[in-house]
C-alpha positions in Angstrom: -51.2 63.7 -73.1 -47.8 64.2 -71.4 -45.7 61.1 -70.9 -45.3 59.9 -67.3 -41.9 60.5 -65.7 -39.5 57.6 -66.1 -39.2 55.4 -63.1 -35.8 55.6 -61.3 -33.7 52.4 -61.6 -34.1 50.0 -58.7 -32.2 46.9 -57.7 -32.3 44.0 -58.2 -34.8 44.3 -61.1 -32.8 46.8 -63.2 -29.5 44.9 -62.9 -29.4 43.6 -66.5 -26.8 41.7 -68.5 -25.9 45.0 -70.2 -25.2 46.6 -66.8 -23.0 43.7 -65.8 -21.0 44.0 -69.1 -20.6 47.7 -68.5 -19.2 47.2 -65.0 -16.8 44.5 -66.3 -15.5 46.9 -69.0 -15.1 49.7 -66.5 -13.2 47.6 -64.0 -11.8 44.2 -65.0 -10.7 43.5 -61.4 -14.3 43.9 -60.2 -15.3 41.8 -63.2 -13.0 39.0 -62.0 -14.6 39.2 -58.5 -18.1 39.1 -60.0 -17.2 35.9 -61.9 -15.9 34.2 -58.8 -18.9 35.2 -56.7 -21.5 34.4 -59.3 -24.9 36.0 -59.9 -26.1 39.2 -58.2 -28.5 37.9 -55.6 -29.2 41.0 -53.4 -32.5 40.7 -51.6 -34.6 43.6 -50.4 -36.6 44.0 -47.2 -39.9 45.8 -47.8 -40.1 49.4 -46.6 -43.6 50.2 -45.3 -42.6 53.1 -43.0 -39.4 55.1 -42.9 -40.2 55.9 -39.3 -40.5 52.2 -38.3 -37.3 51.3 -40.3 -35.2 54.0 -38.6 -36.6 53.1 -35.2 -35.6 49.5 -35.8 -32.1 50.7 -36.8 -31.8 52.7 -33.6 -32.7 49.7 -31.4 -30.3 47.4 -33.3 -27.3 49.7 -32.9 -24.3 48.0 -31.1 -26.4 45.0 -30.1 -26.4 41.4 -31.0 -29.2 40.7 -33.5 -31.2 38.4 -31.1 -31.0 40.8 -28.2 -32.0 43.7 -30.4 -34.9 41.8 -31.9 -36.2 41.0 -28.4 -36.1 44.6 -27.4 -37.7 45.8 -30.6 -40.5 43.3 -30.1 -41.1 44.6 -26.6 -41.1 48.2 -27.8 -43.6 47.3 -30.5 -45.9 45.7 -27.9 -46.1 49.0 -26.1 -46.2 51.2 -29.2 -48.2 49.2 -31.7 -47.6 46.4 -34.2 -47.3 46.9 -37.9 -49.1 50.0 -39.2 -49.9 51.0 -35.6 -46.2 51.6 -35.0 -46.4 55.4 -35.7 -44.6 58.5 -34.5 -47.6 59.7 -32.5 -48.1 56.3 -30.9 -44.5 56.2 -29.7 -44.8 59.8 -28.3 -47.9 58.6 -26.3 -46.0 55.8 -24.5 -44.4 57.0 -21.3 -40.6 56.9 -20.9 -40.8 54.4 -18.1 -42.6 51.9 -20.3 -40.0 52.2 -23.1 -37.1 51.9 -20.6 -38.7 48.8 -19.2 -38.8 47.4 -22.8 -35.0 47.6 -22.8 -34.2 51.0 -24.4 -31.2 52.7 -23.0 -31.5 56.4 -22.1 -29.6 57.4 -25.3 -31.8 55.2 -27.5 -34.9 56.5 -25.9 -33.8 60.0 -26.6 -33.0 59.0 -30.2 -36.5 57.4 -30.6 -38.2 60.5 -29.2 -36.2 62.7 -31.6 -37.1 60.4 -34.5 -40.8 60.6 -33.6 -40.7 64.4 -33.4 -38.9 64.8 -36.7 -41.3 62.4 -38.4 -44.2 64.4 -37.1 -42.8 67.7 -38.3 -41.8 66.3 -41.7 -38.0 66.2 -41.4 -38.4 62.5 -41.8 -40.8 62.3 -44.8 -43.5 59.7 -45.3 -42.9 56.8 -47.7 -44.5 58.4 -50.7 -42.1 61.3 -50.5 -39.1 59.1 -49.7 -39.6 57.2 -53.0 -39.4 60.5 -54.9 -36.3 61.9 -53.1 -32.7 61.4 -54.3 -30.1 59.7 -52.2 -28.3 62.8 -51.1 -31.5 64.5 -49.9 -32.6 61.5 -48.0 -29.2 61.3 -46.2 -29.5 65.0 -45.4 -33.0 64.6 -43.9 -32.5 61.3 -42.0 -29.1 62.2 -40.5 -30.8 65.2 -38.7 -32.2 62.6 -36.3 -30.2 61.9 -33.2 -28.4 58.5 -33.5 -28.9 58.2 -37.2 -25.6 58.4 -39.2 -24.9 58.2 -42.9 -24.1 54.5 -42.8 -27.5 53.7 -41.3 -29.2 55.7 -44.1 -27.0 54.0 -46.8 -28.1 50.6 -45.6 -31.7 51.7 -45.9 -31.1 53.0 -49.3 -29.5 49.8 -50.4 -31.5 47.1 -48.7 -34.9 48.7 -48.3 -35.2 51.1 -51.3 -32.9 49.2 -53.8 -31.1 52.4 -54.8 -28.4 51.4 -57.4 -25.7 53.9 -56.8 -24.8 53.8 -53.1 -21.2 53.2 -52.0 -20.9 53.0 -48.2 -17.2 53.9 -48.0 -17.1 53.8 -44.1 -18.4 50.2 -44.1 -15.8 47.8 -42.8 -16.9 44.9 -45.0 -16.8 46.9 -48.2 -13.3 48.2 -47.4 -12.0 44.8 -46.4 -13.6 43.2 -49.5 -11.8 45.9 -51.7 -8.5 45.1 -50.0 -8.9 41.4 -50.7 -10.2 41.7 -54.2 -7.5 44.2 -55.3 -4.6 42.5 -53.5 -3.8 45.5 -51.2 -1.7 45.2 -48.0 -4.3 47.2 -46.0 -7.8 48.5 -46.3 -8.3 51.7 -48.4 -9.2 54.9 -46.7 -12.8 56.0 -47.3 -11.7 58.9 -49.6 -9.5 56.5 -51.6 -12.4 54.1 -52.0 -14.8 56.9 -53.0 -12.4 58.1 -55.7 -11.8 54.7 -57.1 -15.5 53.9 -57.1 -16.3 56.7 -59.5 -15.7 54.2 -62.3 -18.6 52.1 -61.0 -21.3 54.8 -61.4 -24.2 54.6 -61.6 -24.1 51.0 -60.2 -22.0 51.4 -57.1 -24.5 49.4 -55.0 -23.7 46.4 -57.2 -20.0 46.8 -56.6 -20.6 47.2 -52.9 -22.6 44.0 -52.8 -19.8 42.1 -54.5 -17.2 43.6 -52.2 -19.2 42.3 -49.2 -19.2 38.8 -50.9 -15.4 39.0 -51.3 -15.0 38.7 -47.5 -16.9 35.4 -47.6 -14.7 33.8 -50.3 -11.8 31.4 -49.2 -8.4 33.2 -49.1 -7.0 30.9 -51.8 -9.5 32.3 -54.3 -7.5 35.6 -54.4 -4.2 33.9 -55.2 -2.7 33.8 -58.7 
């Protein structure tokens, strides 16, 4: 009988002591940051539906968390809760009802586009998503109005646990790099991307520690 295909690495389960040692050898400065921060404690949110996760991301864009949560709850009341929150269910709700839930005209257009692209397969179902590589998922998801690469990268990291994602446009990652490496200013995305090659195939781990760097007291970077 043929052997089953090996399962792709997934965080945090596949972050082993051997992986940590490899990162420390590849980049002693990152290793020093890892020691100051402590154990890798990234938590994942379950991904039941790519459509629902991206819809939530659209609603949350440029809004305070509490306000966005309130709007998304009202949208869900009209579309359907849980597994009933489907592309077709959203398409069946009139524009007026979704606007009354708090969606702006731009976000409504983005949600409609997301629903259409989910129905036509541009946004694949969860079973296919789990088998697709990061670059392919970014290519598919960013075809949706209002969904940029950063949004997809956050889904890859915090929903799918993909281990090799480096969101070079993220403010926190860039600021954390500046602090940890003692730079006078934040690196440009291309510079961070080039430096991060040494962290492959665990760039997500490095990103998580760079986010934590922004939470450390300033004196921890002296000396």
